[in-house]
N, C-alpha and C positions, 0 to 999 in steps of 0.2 A: 800631846801633856806628854810629859817631862816623866820619871823614873814610879810606876808603882810599885806604890806599897805588895813586898810580897804576900799580903795580908787584905786587903782589897779582893776579898771575890763575894760568892753566892753565900758564905756564910760567915761576914762580915754586918754587924750589927748600923753600922755609918752606910755601906753599901747597899741596902735594904731600905733604912732609910730616905737617904737618894735617892733610888731608883721610883719609892712609893711619893716623891714632892714635897718630904716631911721635913727636904733633911739642904741648908742655902749651897750651893754650892762652893761659897768662900771654903770652909770645913774638907772638902772632899779634894777643891786645887792643892789649899797651903800644907795640907797633911799628907790625903793619900797619893794624892799625884804627886805629891817631894819627894815618895820614897817611905813619909813615914816619919822621918824629920819632925823633930820634937812632939813626934806626939805621946801619949801618951797612955793612952791606951794597949798601943805599942809596947813600950817601954814596960810595961807593971805581965802584959800577957811574955814576953820575951825572959823578962828575972825572976817569977813571983808564979809566974802559971797561970794567970788569977785572969780573968776572962771579963772584962767589963761588961758591964747590963748594955742594952741596946741604948739607951740616951744618956750614956756619960758621954759628953762629944773629947774632940780626941785631945783638947787641952785640962782635962780632968775634970771640965764645968757640968753638972749638970740640967741637963733640958728639961724644964718643968712640960715645958708645952707638949713635948714630942715622950718623957714616957707617958701621957695621958692619953696620944696616940696609937701609942704601942700598947695597948692593957690590950 
């Protein structure tokens, strides 16, 4: 693993979804394990204090399937 994003912990919606097998590993590898590079979730949190819903992917898109599963 490379540079893990500082927000990738037990409170992370992405980590929880990935640990439950609900999220493709590519999201974690490309964003969370890449220091959060290019991650819209990280950017909005750090710049605006906005916590993205658990079903918003690192690129900012909404995963409708994940939204339904996280209910």
